[in-house]
OpenMM code with the backbone's topology and positions (N, CA, C; nanometers):
from openmm import Vec3, app, unit

residues = "MET SER ASP THR ILE THR GLN GLN ALA GLU PRO ALA ILE ASP ARG VAL LEU LYS LYS PHE ALA ALA GLY ASP PRO ALA LEU PHE GLU ASP MET ALA ASP SER ILE ASP PHE ARG ILE ASP HIS TYR ARG ASP GLU LEU ASP VAL SER TRP GLN VAL ALA SER ASN LYS ALA GLU MET ALA GLU LEU LEU GLN ARG LEU GLY VAL GLU VAL PHE PRO LYS GLY THR GLN ALA LEU ASP ILE SER THR ARG ALA LEU GLY ASP ASP TRP TYR GLN THR ARG PHE GLU GLN ARG TYR PHE TYR ALA VAL ARG GLN ARG MET VAL GLU SER VAL THR HIS ILE ILE SER HIS GLN GLN ASP GLY ARG MET ASP PHE PHE ARG GLU THR VAL THR ASN VAL VAL ASN ILE".split()
positions = [
    Vec3(-4.3660, -2.1924, 6.7374),
    Vec3(-4.2826, -2.2490, 6.6328),
    Vec3(-4.3680, -2.3027, 6.5189),
    Vec3(-4.4823, -2.3625, 6.5492),
    Vec3(-4.5659, -2.4175, 6.4424),
    Vec3(-4.6197, -2.3081, 6.3515),
    Vec3(-4.6452, -2.1852, 6.4043),
    Vec3(-4.6900, -2.0748, 6.3210),
    Vec3(-4.5854, -2.0404, 6.2153),
    Vec3(-4.4591, -2.0409, 6.2550),
    Vec3(-4.3516, -2.0118, 6.1617),
    Vec3(-4.3468, -2.1171, 6.0524),
    Vec3(-4.3610, -2.2422, 6.0894),
    Vec3(-4.3598, -2.3498, 5.9911),
    Vec3(-4.4774, -2.3345, 5.8955),
    Vec3(-4.5956, -2.3037, 5.9486),
    Vec3(-4.7132, -2.2848, 5.8646),
    Vec3(-4.6918, -2.1683, 5.7690),
    Vec3(-4.6394, -2.0548, 5.8189),
    Vec3(-4.6163, -1.9395, 5.7340),
    Vec3(-4.5154, -1.9720, 5.6247),
    Vec3(-4.4130, -2.0473, 5.6579),
    Vec3(-4.3145, -2.0843, 5.5578),
    Vec3(-4.3759, -2.1790, 5.4555),
    Vec3(-4.4643, -2.2690, 5.4996),
    Vec3(-4.5264, -2.3644, 5.4087),
    Vec3(-4.6264, -2.2948, 5.3160),
    Vec3(-4.6949, -2.1941, 5.3667),
    Vec3(-4.7908, -2.1211, 5.2840),
    Vec3(-4.7768, -1.9716, 5.3111),
    Vec3(-4.7056, -1.9032, 5.2243),
    Vec3(-4.6864, -1.7599, 5.2437),
    Vec3(-4.8186, -1.6835, 5.2344),
    Vec3(-4.8194, -1.5632, 5.2885),
    Vec3(-4.9392, -1.4791, 5.2876),
    Vec3(-4.9934, -1.4609, 5.1461),
    Vec3(-4.9067, -1.4445, 5.0476),
    Vec3(-4.9529, -1.4237, 4.9099),
    Vec3(-5.0381, -1.5410, 4.8627),
    Vec3(-4.9989, -1.6621, 4.8954),
    Vec3(-5.0780, -1.7800, 4.8552),
    Vec3(-5.2144, -1.7795, 4.9228),
    Vec3(-5.2167, -1.7468, 5.0504),
    Vec3(-5.3443, -1.7423, 5.1221),
    Vec3(-5.4354, -1.6343, 5.0638),
    Vec3(-5.3782, -1.5167, 5.0337),
    Vec3(-5.4570, -1.4072, 4.9771),
    Vec3(-5.5139, -1.4469, 4.8412),
    Vec3(-5.4320, -1.5044, 4.7548),
    Vec3(-5.4793, -1.5423, 4.6210),
    Vec3(-5.5862, -1.6508, 4.6266),
    Vec3(-5.5688, -1.7480, 4.7141),
    Vec3(-5.6701, -1.8541, 4.7279),
    Vec3(-5.8021, -1.7962, 4.7773),
    Vec3(-5.7958, -1.7065, 4.8742),
    Vec3(-5.9180, -1.6448, 4.9263),
    Vec3(-5.9800, -1.5518, 4.8224),
    Vec3(-5.8972, -1.4835, 4.7446),
    Vec3(-5.9467, -1.3974, 4.6370),
    Vec3(-6.0263, -1.4814, 4.5367),
    Vec3(-5.9687, -1.5930, 4.4942),
    Vec3(-6.0364, -1.6801, 4.3977),
    Vec3(-6.1648, -1.7390, 4.4555),
    Vec3(-6.1672, -1.7614, 4.5861),
    Vec3(-6.2865, -1.8170, 4.6517),
    Vec3(-6.3893, -1.7088, 4.6853),
    Vec3(-6.3540, -1.5822, 4.6629),
    Vec3(-6.4440, -1.4730, 4.6989),
    Vec3(-6.4584, -1.4569, 4.8491),
    Vec3(-6.3551, -1.4948, 4.9217),
    Vec3(-6.3572, -1.4943, 5.0681),
    Vec3(-6.3038, -1.3611, 5.1224),
    Vec3(-6.3895, -1.2799, 5.1860),
    Vec3(-6.3432, -1.1518, 5.2389),
    Vec3(-6.2410, -1.1658, 5.3523),
    Vec3(-6.2208, -1.2857, 5.4014),
    Vec3(-6.1200, -1.3073, 5.5053),
    Vec3(-5.9788, -1.2842, 5.4523),
    Vec3(-5.9644, -1.2587, 5.3230),
    Vec3(-5.8316, -1.2312, 5.2679),
    Vec3(-5.7679, -1.1106, 5.3351),
    Vec3(-5.8494, -1.0197, 5.3896),
    Vec3(-5.7955, -0.9022, 5.4588),
    Vec3(-5.7197, -0.9410, 5.5854),
    Vec3(-5.7495, -1.0577, 5.6417),
    Vec3(-5.6772, -1.1053, 5.7605),
    Vec3(-5.5304, -1.1330, 5.7295),
    Vec3(-5.5006, -1.1594, 5.6032),
    Vec3(-5.3645, -1.1906, 5.5621),
    Vec3(-5.2910, -1.0705, 5.5048),
    Vec3(-5.3499, -0.9508, 5.5224),
    Vec3(-5.2884, -0.8268, 5.4755),
    Vec3(-5.2565, -0.7371, 5.5943),
    Vec3(-5.1440, -0.6694, 5.5849),
    Vec3(-5.1076, -0.5709, 5.6865),
    Vec3(-5.2008, -0.4504, 5.6738),
    Vec3(-5.2187, -0.3782, 5.7832),
    Vec3(-5.3038, -0.2587, 5.7802),
    Vec3(-5.2521, -0.1570, 5.6794),
    Vec3(-5.1222, -0.1447, 5.6714),
    Vec3(-5.0584, -0.0560, 5.5746),
    Vec3(-4.9980, -0.1444, 5.4666),
    Vec3(-5.0547, -0.1383, 5.3459),
    Vec3(-5.0080, -0.2239, 5.2371),
    Vec3(-4.9709, -0.1380, 5.1177),
    Vec3(-4.8652, -0.1735, 5.0518),
    Vec3(-4.8204, -0.1055, 4.9304),
    Vec3(-4.8594, -0.1979, 4.8145),
    Vec3(-4.9694, -0.1658, 4.7466),
    Vec3(-5.0312, -0.2559, 4.6490),
    Vec3(-5.0448, -0.1854, 4.5148),
    Vec3(-5.0055, -0.2551, 4.4065),
    Vec3(-5.0247, -0.2002, 4.2722),
    Vec3(-5.0290, -0.3125, 4.1695),
    Vec3(-5.1174, -0.2963, 4.0710),
    Vec3(-5.1270, -0.3881, 3.9571),
    Vec3(-5.0867, -0.3112, 3.8323),
    Vec3(-4.9937, -0.3674, 3.7566),
    Vec3(-4.9506, -0.3114, 3.6287),
    Vec3(-4.9869, -0.4093, 3.5179),
    Vec3(-4.9944, -0.3600, 3.3962),
    Vec3(-5.0268, -0.4436, 3.2814),
    Vec3(-4.9205, -0.4256, 3.1736),
    Vec3(-4.8688, -0.5363, 3.1246),
    Vec3(-4.7696, -0.5354, 3.0189),
    Vec3(-4.8391, -0.5130, 2.8849),
    Vec3(-4.8002, -0.4098, 2.8150),
    Vec3(-4.8527, -0.3785, 2.6810),
    Vec3(-5.0045, -0.3765, 2.6745),
    Vec3(-5.0640, -0.3074, 2.7655),
    Vec3(-5.2096, -0.2927, 2.7659),
    Vec3(-5.2394, -0.1442, 2.7791),
    Vec3(-5.3306, -0.0954, 2.7001),
    Vec3(-5.3583, 0.0475, 2.6991),
    Vec3(-5.4736, 0.0874, 2.7909),
    Vec3(-5.5214, -0.0047, 2.8726),
    Vec3(-5.6263, 0.0281, 2.9680),
    Vec3(-5.5736, 0.1203, 3.0764),
    Vec3(-5.6610, 0.2054, 3.1285),
    Vec3(-5.6237, 0.2896, 3.2417),
    Vec3(-5.6335, 0.2061, 3.3689),
    Vec3(-5.5199, 0.1743, 3.4259),
    Vec3(-5.5172, 0.0954, 3.5495),
    Vec3(-5.4622, 0.1779, 3.6654),
    Vec3(-5.4620, 0.3091, 3.6489),
    Vec3(-5.4083, 0.3975, 3.7527),
    Vec3(-5.4835, 0.3820, 3.8847),
    Vec3(-5.6063, 0.3341, 3.8789),
    Vec3(-5.6866, 0.3151, 4.0004),
    Vec3(-5.6533, 0.1850, 4.0727),
    Vec3(-5.5712, 0.0994, 4.0132),
    Vec3(-5.5391, -0.0305, 4.0723),
    Vec3(-5.4202, -0.0176, 4.1685),
    Vec3(-5.4364, 0.0726, 4.2653),
    Vec3(-5.3334, 0.1043, 4.3639),
    Vec3(-5.4018, 0.1212, 4.4990),
    Vec3(-5.3369, 0.0724, 4.6046),
    Vec3(-5.3907, 0.0896, 4.7398),
    Vec3(-5.2757, 0.1000, 4.8390),
    Vec3(-5.3016, 0.1739, 4.9487),
    Vec3(-5.1981, 0.1869, 5.0512),
    Vec3(-5.2480, 0.1464, 5.1896),
    Vec3(-5.3747, 0.1028, 5.1986),
    Vec3(-5.4274, 0.0548, 5.3265),
    Vec3(-5.5493, -0.0350, 5.2991),
    Vec3(-5.6023, -0.0948, 5.4038),
    Vec3(-5.7124, -0.1904, 5.3857),
    Vec3(-5.8397, -0.1247, 5.3334),
    Vec3(-5.8666, -0.0002, 5.3719),
    Vec3(-5.9862, 0.0685, 5.3220),
    Vec3(-5.9757, 0.0887, 5.1711),
    Vec3(-5.8587, 0.1322, 5.1245),
    Vec3(-5.8380, 0.1484, 4.9800),
    Vec3(-5.8424, 0.0135, 4.9089),
    Vec3(-5.7903, -0.0915, 4.9747),
    Vec3(-5.7962, -0.2263, 4.9167),
    Vec3(-5.9409, -0.2710, 4.8984),
    Vec3(-6.0239, -0.2440, 4.9959),
    Vec3(-6.1649, -0.2818, 4.9867),
    Vec3(-6.2306, -0.2130, 4.8671),
    Vec3(-6.2029, -0.0848, 4.8476),
    Vec3(-6.2574, -0.0114, 4.7328),
    Vec3(-6.2043, -0.0682, 4.6014),
    Vec3(-6.0746, -0.0947, 4.5971),
    Vec3(-6.0125, -0.1496, 4.4772),
    Vec3(-6.0732, -0.2859, 4.4425),
    Vec3(-6.0851, -0.3729, 4.5416),
    Vec3(-6.1409, -0.5063, 4.5165),
    Vec3(-6.2868, -0.4993, 4.4730),
    Vec3(-6.3603, -0.4056, 4.5279),
    Vec3(-6.4996, -0.3888, 4.4864),
    Vec3(-6.5051, -0.3465, 4.3394),
    Vec3(-6.4216, -0.2532, 4.3014),
    Vec3(-6.4193, -0.2079, 4.1614),
    Vec3(-6.3708, -0.3192, 4.0692),
    Vec3(-6.2692, -0.3951, 4.1103),
    Vec3(-6.2241, -0.5096, 4.0305),
    Vec3(-6.3386, -0.6082, 4.0091),
    Vec3(-6.4169, -0.6291, 4.1138),
    Vec3(-6.5291, -0.7218, 4.1049),
    Vec3(-6.6310, -0.6802, 4.0007),
    Vec3(-6.6511, -0.5509, 3.9855),
    Vec3(-6.7479, -0.5004, 3.8880),
    Vec3(-6.6884, -0.4925, 3.7477),
    Vec3(-6.5688, -0.4340, 3.7362),
    Vec3(-6.5120, -0.4023, 3.6055),
    Vec3(-6.4285, -0.5131, 3.5429),
    Vec3(-6.3776, -0.6038, 3.6242),
    Vec3(-6.2881, -0.7067, 3.5711),
    Vec3(-6.3419, -0.8478, 3.5963),
    Vec3(-6.3838, -0.8763, 3.7181),
    Vec3(-6.4225, -1.0119, 3.7584),
    Vec3(-6.5681, -1.0202, 3.8036),
    Vec3(-6.6660, -0.9826, 3.7220),
    Vec3(-6.8049, -0.9833, 3.7711),
    Vec3(-6.8567, -1.1234, 3.8052),
    Vec3(-6.7918, -1.2262, 3.7527),
    Vec3(-6.8326, -1.3639, 3.7817),
    Vec3(-6.7268, -1.4374, 3.8625),
    Vec3(-6.6365, -1.3602, 3.9256),
    Vec3(-6.5301, -1.4216, 4.0041),
    Vec3(-6.4167, -1.4702, 3.9163),
    Vec3(-6.3289, -1.5484, 3.9742),
    Vec3(-6.2157, -1.6034, 3.8999),
    Vec3(-6.1851, -1.7435, 3.9497),
    Vec3(-6.1230, -1.8203, 3.8644),
    Vec3(-6.0799, -1.9557, 3.8991),
    Vec3(-5.9279, -1.9584, 3.8941),
    Vec3(-5.8647, -1.9930, 4.0042),
    Vec3(-5.7191, -2.0054, 4.0076),
    Vec3(-5.6810, -2.1369, 3.9409),
    Vec3(-5.6088, -2.1276, 3.8312),
    Vec3(-5.5618, -2.2477, 3.7617),
    Vec3(-5.4280, -2.2941, 3.8179),
    Vec3(-5.3449, -2.1979, 3.8602),
    Vec3(-5.2147, -2.2327, 3.9170),
    Vec3(-5.1631, -2.1159, 4.0001),
    Vec3(-5.1129, -2.1481, 4.1163),
    Vec3(-5.0445, -2.0510, 4.2020),
    Vec3(-4.9112, -2.1139, 4.2380),
    Vec3(-4.8040, -2.0600, 4.1832),
    Vec3(-4.6700, -2.1128, 4.2089),
    Vec3(-4.5853, -2.0038, 4.2715),
    Vec3(-4.5459, -2.0258, 4.3963),
    Vec3(-4.4711, -1.9243, 4.4701),
    Vec3(-4.3338, -1.9764, 4.5077),
    Vec3(-4.2362, -1.8880, 4.4934),
    Vec3(-4.0976, -1.9208, 4.5277),
    Vec3(-4.0470, -1.8184, 4.6287),
    Vec3(-3.9927, -1.8668, 4.7390),
    Vec3(-3.9351, -1.7787, 4.8404),
    Vec3(-3.8042, -1.7205, 4.7876),
    Vec3(-3.7893, -1.5894, 4.8045),
    Vec3(-3.6682, -1.5206, 4.7607),
    Vec3(-3.5758, -1.4877, 4.8770),
    Vec3(-3.6251, -1.5080, 4.9990),
    Vec3(-3.5478, -1.4760, 5.1187),
    Vec3(-3.5973, -1.3476, 5.1828),
    Vec3(-3.5753, -1.3353, 5.3127),
    Vec3(-3.6144, -1.2161, 5.3895),
    Vec3(-3.7629, -1.1823, 5.3724),
    Vec3(-3.8480, -1.2832, 5.3634),
    Vec3(-3.9933, -1.2686, 5.3513),
    Vec3(-4.0396, -1.2076, 5.2191),
    Vec3(-3.9573, -1.2161, 5.1150),
    Vec3(-3.9956, -1.1757, 4.9794),
    Vec3(-4.0313, -1.3003, 4.9004),
    Vec3(-4.1320, -1.2867, 4.8115),
    Vec3(-4.1798, -1.4004, 4.7326),
    Vec3(-4.2056, -1.3588, 4.5888),
    Vec3(-4.1855, -1.4540, 4.4999),
    Vec3(-4.2181, -1.4372, 4.3581),
    Vec3(-4.3250, -1.5404, 4.3251),
    Vec3(-4.4363, -1.4943, 4.2691),
    Vec3(-4.5497, -1.5820, 4.2429),
    Vec3(-4.5923, -1.5718, 4.0972),
    Vec3(-4.6215, -1.6866, 4.0383),
    Vec3(-4.6841, -1.6935, 3.9060),
    Vec3(-4.8276, -1.7360, 3.9311),
    Vec3(-4.9225, -1.6528, 3.8877),
    Vec3(-5.0646, -1.6763, 3.9115),
    Vec3(-5.1358, -1.6861, 3.7775),
    Vec3(-5.1929, -1.8030, 3.7522),
    Vec3(-5.2676, -1.8259, 3.6286),
    Vec3(-5.4142, -1.8411, 3.6656),
    Vec3(-5.5001, -1.7689, 3.5931),
    Vec3(-5.6423, -1.7711, 3.6276),
    Vec3(-5.7306, -1.7692, 3.5037),
    Vec3(-5.8555, -1.8105, 3.5228),
    Vec3(-5.9584, -1.8091, 3.4181),
    Vec3(-6.0783, -1.7339, 3.4744),
    Vec3(-6.1337, -1.6426, 3.3944),
    Vec3(-6.2461, -1.5629, 3.4417),
    Vec3(-6.3225, -1.5003, 3.3256),
    Vec3(-6.4442, -1.4585, 3.3552),
    Vec3(-6.5220, -1.3813, 3.2596),
    Vec3(-6.4758, -1.2368, 3.2727),
    Vec3(-6.4151, -1.1858, 3.1660),
    Vec3(-6.3554, -1.0518, 3.1676),
    Vec3(-6.4588, -0.9503, 3.1201),
    Vec3(-6.5062, -0.8678, 3.2112),
    Vec3(-6.6122, -0.7726, 3.1802),
    Vec3(-6.5731, -0.6764, 3.0688),
    Vec3(-6.4454, -0.6384, 3.0619),
    Vec3(-6.3991, -0.5450, 2.9595),
    Vec3(-6.4234, -0.6022, 2.8195),
    Vec3(-6.3991, -0.7314, 2.8021),
    Vec3(-6.4161, -0.7962, 2.6710),
    Vec3(-6.5486, -0.8709, 2.6572),
    Vec3(-6.6181, -0.8873, 2.7681),
    Vec3(-6.7436, -0.9623, 2.7698),
    Vec3(-6.7250, -1.1044, 2.7175),
    Vec3(-6.6199, -1.1695, 2.7678),
    Vec3(-6.5921, -1.3086, 2.7285),
    Vec3(-6.4986, -1.3745, 2.8297),
    Vec3(-6.4919, -1.5065, 2.8222),
    Vec3(-6.4013, -1.5830, 2.9085),
    Vec3(-6.2580, -1.5643, 2.8593),
    Vec3(-6.1670, -1.5510, 2.9558),
    Vec3(-6.0254, -1.5345, 2.9254),
    Vec3(-5.9422, -1.6138, 3.0258),
    Vec3(-5.8161, -1.6294, 2.9920),
    Vec3(-5.7160, -1.6794, 3.0855),
    Vec3(-5.6039, -1.5776, 3.0870),
    Vec3(-5.5403, -1.5642, 3.2022),
    Vec3(-5.4275, -1.4721, 3.2105),
    Vec3(-5.3208, -1.5290, 3.3027),
    Vec3(-5.1998, -1.4816, 3.2781),
    Vec3(-5.0860, -1.5156, 3.3629),
    Vec3(-5.0331, -1.3849, 3.4189),
    Vec3(-5.0133, -1.3822, 3.5495),
    Vec3(-4.9551, -1.2650, 3.6134),
    Vec3(-4.8352, -1.3079, 3.6956),
    Vec3(-4.7454, -1.2134, 3.7136),
    Vec3(-4.6279, -1.2347, 3.7979),
    Vec3(-4.6357, -1.1349, 3.9117),
    Vec3(-4.6143, -1.1843, 4.0316),
    Vec3(-4.6303, -1.1030, 4.1514),
    Vec3(-4.5035, -1.1096, 4.2363),
    Vec3(-4.4594, -0.9941, 4.2795),
    Vec3(-4.3549, -0.9854, 4.3811),
    Vec3(-4.4254, -0.9368, 4.5074),
    Vec3(-4.4067, -1.0085, 4.6168),
    Vec3(-4.4728, -0.9687, 4.7412),
    Vec3(-4.3759, -0.9806, 4.8584),
    Vec3(-4.4144, -0.9137, 4.9653),
    Vec3(-4.3401, -0.9207, 5.0904),
    Vec3(-4.4412, -0.9385, 5.2020),
    Vec3(-4.3997, -1.0070, 5.3056),
    Vec3(-4.4853, -1.0205, 5.4228),
    Vec3(-4.4061, -0.9884, 5.5475),
    Vec3(-4.4780, -0.9353, 5.6449),
    Vec3(-4.4191, -0.9082, 5.7752),
    Vec3(-4.5152, -0.9617, 5.8790),
    Vec3(-4.4624, -1.0371, 5.9738),
    Vec3(-4.5450, -1.0997, 6.0774),
    Vec3(-4.6567, -1.1833, 6.0157),
    Vec3(-4.6285, -1.2484, 5.9031),
    Vec3(-4.7251, -1.3376, 5.8392),
    Vec3(-4.8331, -1.2684, 5.7582),
    Vec3(-4.8244, -1.1366, 5.7427),
    Vec3(-4.9242, -1.0620, 5.6653),
    Vec3(-4.8569, -0.9900, 5.5494),
    Vec3(-4.9221, -0.9939, 5.4347),
    Vec3(-4.8687, -0.9307, 5.3157),
    Vec3(-4.8704, -0.7787, 5.3326),
    Vec3(-4.7540, -0.7160, 5.3117),
    Vec3(-4.7468, -0.5704, 5.3229),
    Vec3(-4.6984, -0.5032, 5.1947),
    Vec3(-4.6630, -0.5827, 5.0939),
    Vec3(-4.6179, -0.5296, 4.9643),
    Vec3(-4.6655, -0.6238, 4.8549),
    Vec3(-4.7172, -0.5669, 4.7449),
    Vec3(-4.7715, -0.6470, 4.6353),
    Vec3(-4.7538, -0.5705, 4.5054),
    Vec3(-4.6810, -0.6302, 4.4100),
    Vec3(-4.6673, -0.5739, 4.2763),
    Vec3(-4.7019, -0.6856, 4.1775),
    Vec3(-4.8079, -0.6645, 4.1053),
    Vec3(-4.8528, -0.7629, 4.0074),
    Vec3(-4.8344, -0.7063, 3.8683),
    Vec3(-4.7794, -0.7858, 3.7795),
    Vec3(-4.7723, -0.7509, 3.6388),
    Vec3(-4.8548, -0.8530, 3.5623),
    Vec3(-4.9621, -0.8036, 3.5005),
    Vec3(-5.0458, -0.8892, 3.4160),
    Vec3(-4.9729, -0.8988, 3.2830),
    Vec3(-4.9307, -1.0194, 3.2458),
    Vec3(-4.8499, -1.0344, 3.1250),
    Vec3(-4.9336, -1.0587, 3.0008),
    Vec3(-5.0492, -1.1198, 3.0191),
    Vec3(-5.1358, -1.1434, 2.9030),
    Vec3(-5.2780, -1.1699, 2.9486),
    Vec3(-5.3713, -1.1443, 2.8594),
    Vec3(-5.5111, -1.1810, 2.8806),
    Vec3(-5.5542, -1.2422, 2.7479),
    Vec3(-5.5772, -1.3736, 2.7486),
    Vec3(-5.6011, -1.4479, 2.6253),
    Vec3(-5.7459, -1.4933, 2.6192),
    Vec3(-5.8128, -1.4600, 2.5111),
    Vec3(-5.9507, -1.5065, 2.4911),
    Vec3(-5.9532, -1.6583, 2.4796),
    Vec3(-6.0546, -1.7213, 2.5403),
    Vec3(-6.0704, -1.8670, 2.5252),
    Vec3(-6.2100, -1.8976, 2.4757),
] * unit.nanometer
topology = app.Topology()
chain = topology.addChain("A")
for resn in residues:
    res = topology.addResidue(resn, chain)
    for name in ("N", "CA", "C"):
        topology.addAtom(name, app.Element.getBySymbol(name[0]), res)
């Protein structure tokens, strides 16, 4: 029963984002073996077709490439706000600050994420990057 309470108090998406910001590879523990993962960008002309994964091996490759091309100095989570939608679906607003390799400067961005978890592990992730603002 306490596991259920813990999962309800902190959904898998929150654990994954916190570990991502900390550079903690244990984030894979909070992901299902089969994951439906994609990042989209609102009004951005960058090729993000590679920001898709369907399993942990593809996720590892994607995260490695993100580390080189987007977050070479990591990221700082400024805010993670998650709202339960029911039936293990969640809506998350993720605000972060990072050195953006594409622009070679510090930026802040806000993303919106819809996620699902099964058995306490994230199995669906859709992120829409709404803005990337130079600071």
